[in-house]
C-alpha positions in Angstrom: 142.2 -184.3 68.6 144.9 -182.1 66.8 142.8 -182.2 63.6 140.0 -180.4 65.4 140.7 -176.7 65.9 144.4 -177.5 66.1 143.8 -179.2 69.4 143.0 -175.7 70.9 146.7 -174.8 70.5 146.1 -171.6 68.5 147.2 -170.6 65.0 150.9 -170.0 65.8 151.4 -173.4 67.6 151.9 -176.9 66.5 149.6 -179.5 68.1 151.0 -182.9 69.0 150.2 -185.6 71.6 152.2 -187.0 74.5 153.5 -190.4 73.7 153.0 -191.5 77.3 149.7 -189.9 78.3 148.1 -189.0 74.9 147.5 -185.5 76.2 147.5 -182.6 73.8 150.9 -180.8 73.6 151.1 -177.3 72.1 154.5 -176.1 70.8 155.1 -172.6 69.4 156.1 -172.5 65.8 159.5 -171.2 64.7 159.6 -167.4 65.1 157.2 -167.5 68.0 157.7 -167.5 71.8 155.4 -168.9 74.5 154.3 -165.9 76.7 151.8 -168.0 78.5 152.5 -171.0 80.7 153.4 -174.7 80.2 149.7 -175.6 80.5 148.3 -172.6 78.7 150.5 -171.9 75.8 150.3 -168.4 74.1 152.5 -168.0 71.1 153.6 -164.4 70.4 155.8 -163.1 67.6 159.4 -163.5 69.1 160.4 -160.1 67.8 157.8 -158.6 70.3 159.3 -160.5 73.2 162.6 -158.9 74.4 163.3 -157.8 70.8 163.6 -161.5 69.8 166.8 -161.8 71.9 168.5 -159.3 69.6 170.9 -156.6 70.9 169.2 -153.3 72.0 170.8 -151.6 69.0 169.6 -154.3 66.5 166.3 -154.8 64.8 164.5 -158.1 64.9 162.9 -159.5 61.8 162.1 -162.9 60.3 163.6 -165.2 57.7 161.3 -165.1 54.7 161.3 -168.9 54.3 161.3 -170.5 57.8 160.2 -167.4 59.8 163.1 -167.8 62.3 164.1 -164.6 64.0 166.9 -162.6 62.5 168.9 -159.8 64.1 170.4 -156.9 62.1 172.1 -153.8 63.4 170.2 -150.5 63.2 171.5 -147.7 61.0 174.6 -146.2 62.5 175.6 -149.4 64.3 178.0 -152.1 63.3 178.3 -155.8 64.2 181.1 -156.7 66.7 181.5 -160.4 67.4 179.6 -163.4 66.0 177.0 -162.6 63.3 174.8 -165.3 64.6 174.0 -163.2 67.7 175.4 -159.7 66.8 176.4 -157.2 69.4 175.7 -153.8 67.8 177.9 -150.9 68.8 177.9 -147.3 67.6 179.7 -147.4 64.2 181.7 -144.3 65.1 183.4 -146.2 67.9 184.7 -148.8 65.4 187.5 -147.5 63.2 186.0 -144.0 63.3 183.0 -145.3 61.3 185.4 -145.9 58.4 185.7 -142.2 58.0 189.0 -141.1 56.4 192.1 -139.6 58.1 191.5 -136.1 59.6 187.8 -136.5 59.7 185.2 -136.8 62.5 182.4 -139.5 62.6 178.9 -138.4 63.7 175.3 -139.3 63.1 172.4 -137.8 61.2 170.0 -136.4 63.8 166.9 -138.0 62.1 168.2 -141.3 60.6 171.3 -141.9 62.8 173.2 -142.8 59.6 176.9 -142.3 59.9 178.3 -138.9 58.7 182.0 -138.1 58.0 183.1 -134.5 58.3 186.5 -133.0 58.0 188.1 -131.8 61.2 188.5 -128.1 62.0 191.4 -126.7 60.1 191.0 -129.2 57.2 189.1 -128.9 53.9 187.4 -131.6 51.8 189.3 -131.8 48.5 187.5 -135.0 47.5 183.8 -135.3 46.9 180.6 -135.4 49.0 180.6 -139.1 49.2 184.4 -139.7 49.3 186.1 -137.2 51.6 189.7 -136.3 51.4 190.5 -134.0 54.3 193.5 -131.7 53.5 195.2 -129.1 55.6 193.2 -125.9 54.9 196.4 -123.9 54.6 197.3 -126.0 51.5 194.0 -125.2 49.9 193.8 -121.6 48.6 196.0 -120.5 51.5 193.2 -121.3 53.8 191.1 -118.5 52.2 193.6 -116.0 53.8 194.4 -112.8 52.1 197.1 -113.1 49.4 199.5 -111.2 51.6 198.8 -113.2 54.7 200.3 -116.4 56.0 198.0 -119.3 56.9 198.6 -121.2 60.1 196.6 -123.0 62.8 195.4 -122.1 66.3 197.4 -124.2 68.7 194.3 -125.2 70.8 191.5 -125.6 68.2 193.5 -126.1 64.9 191.2 -123.4 63.3 192.8 -121.5 60.4 194.6 -118.3 61.5 195.6 -115.6 59.0 198.5 -113.4 59.8 199.7 -110.5 57.6 203.2 -110.9 56.2 206.0 -108.6 57.4 205.5 -105.2 55.8 201.7 -105.5 55.8 199.1 -104.4 58.3 195.7 -105.8 59.0 193.1 -103.3 57.9 190.2 -105.7 58.0 187.4 -105.9 60.5 185.0 -108.3 62.1 187.6 -111.0 62.3 188.4 -110.8 58.5 192.1 -110.2 57.9 192.9 -107.8 55.0 196.5 -107.1 54.5 197.6 -103.7 53.3 201.1 -102.4 52.7 202.2 -100.1 55.5 203.0 -96.4 54.7 206.2 -95.8 52.8 206.5 -99.4 51.6 205.9 -101.1 48.2 206.3 -104.4 46.5 209.4 -105.0 44.3 210.3 -108.0 42.1 213.7 -109.4 41.2 215.1 -108.2 37.9 213.6 -110.4 35.2 217.0 -111.3 33.8 217.7 -113.1 37.1 214.6 -115.3 36.9 215.5 -119.0 36.2 219.1 -118.4 37.4 220.9 -121.5 38.6 223.3 -121.6 41.5 225.8 -123.5 39.5 226.0 -121.1 36.6 225.6 -117.7 38.3 228.5 -115.5 39.4 230.0 -116.5 42.7 230.7 -114.5 45.8 230.8 -114.7 49.6 228.0 -115.0 52.0 227.6 -115.1 55.8 227.5 -118.6 57.3 224.0 -119.6 58.0 222.1 -122.6 59.4 219.4 -121.8 56.9 221.2 -123.7 54.2 224.5 -124.4 52.4 223.9 -122.2 49.3 223.4 -118.4 49.7 221.6 -116.1 47.3 222.6 -112.4 47.7 220.0 -109.8 46.8 220.5 -106.1 46.8 218.4 -103.0 46.3 219.7 -100.4 43.8 220.5 -97.8 46.5 220.4 -97.0 50.2 217.1 -95.2 49.9 215.4 -98.6 49.3 215.6 -101.2 52.1 214.4 -104.8 52.4 211.5 -105.4 54.8 210.7 -108.9 53.8 211.4 -111.3 50.9 209.7 -114.3 49.4 211.6 -116.5 47.0 210.4 -119.5 45.0 213.0 -122.1 44.1 212.6 -125.2 41.9 213.7 -127.6 44.6 213.5 -125.8 47.9 210.1 -124.3 47.2 209.1 -121.2 49.1 211.8 -119.5 51.2 211.2 -116.4 53.3 214.0 -116.4 55.9 216.8 -114.0 55.3 219.9 -112.5 56.8 220.5 -108.8 56.4 224.1 -107.6 56.6 225.9 -105.2 56.7 222.6 -103.3 56.2 219.0 -103.8 55.3 219.9 -103.0 51.7 221.1 -106.6 51.5 219.1 -109.8 51.8 220.8 -113.3 51.9 218.5 -116.2 51.3 219.6 -119.8 51.6 218.8 -123.2 50.0 220.1 -126.6 51.2 221.3 -127.7 47.7 222.0 -126.3 44.3 218.8 -124.8 43.0 217.1 -122.6 40.4 215.5 -119.3 41.3 211.9 -119.2 39.8 210.8 -115.9 41.3 211.5 -113.4 44.1 209.2 -110.7 45.5 210.0 -108.3 48.4 208.4 -105.7 50.5 210.7 -102.7 50.5 210.9 -99.4 52.3 211.2 -97.0 49.4 209.8 -96.5 45.9 212.0 -98.9 43.8 210.0 -101.6 42.0 212.9 -104.0 41.4 216.0 -105.5 43.0 218.9 -107.6 41.8 220.6 -110.9 42.5 224.2 -110.0 43.1 225.8 -113.4 43.4 225.4 -117.0 44.7 227.8 -118.7 47.2 228.4 -122.2 48.2 230.3 -125.1 46.7 
């Protein structure tokens, strides 16, 4: 009977006969599911029946050799649990989609593929396909004006540009442009004091400060020129801007935690003088 029209079982079924009654028995082939009844077998592609038993976020397909159903997570999803019956969850919910530190995981609106983007306040210093999200303030001063300080908004972490002391914001439409205020100019430390070391330079006394153990005493040439702000660059301590001014604003004491080398010093001064001096260094 099975040799004639497959016993009436249909192309996607296997015909056999009951060993006890000899009646025709139709059994769906691998990769097919009976969507009929026990007496009227209808074999339908298993992938068309409840997605072949695959997770809702998985795609059902067939093995190329035996046609068994196969489940694979859709784009943007990742397997959690046994690969034999995968549970597919949003990839962004598993280890942030393997996106790097300081980045956000999201999905392409059309393909749902995972996309990694640097968080607000950080900048990609890597490549398009290999993100390295760095604090924006460490990358070109966060695109702030050269005379502005870069920081972050406490709520959003967005870059915030603030003019340094001695400068005023003359920009508009949210763009910060820092311009020297009236009567002030930029002065630099005398070139003969550049690369001065605290161990070798002449010693003196300085006010006690919690800013550091070693003090660097700068002065303007006369009382008509006064320090408004100062920015020093040291070999070890790096950028230092905090100062103590005593007995008047003609003096600026800057401190480093250890012995150091002065690489540069620039100040905003009230007056017309273009340079100032390092008087002495203190500390032991």
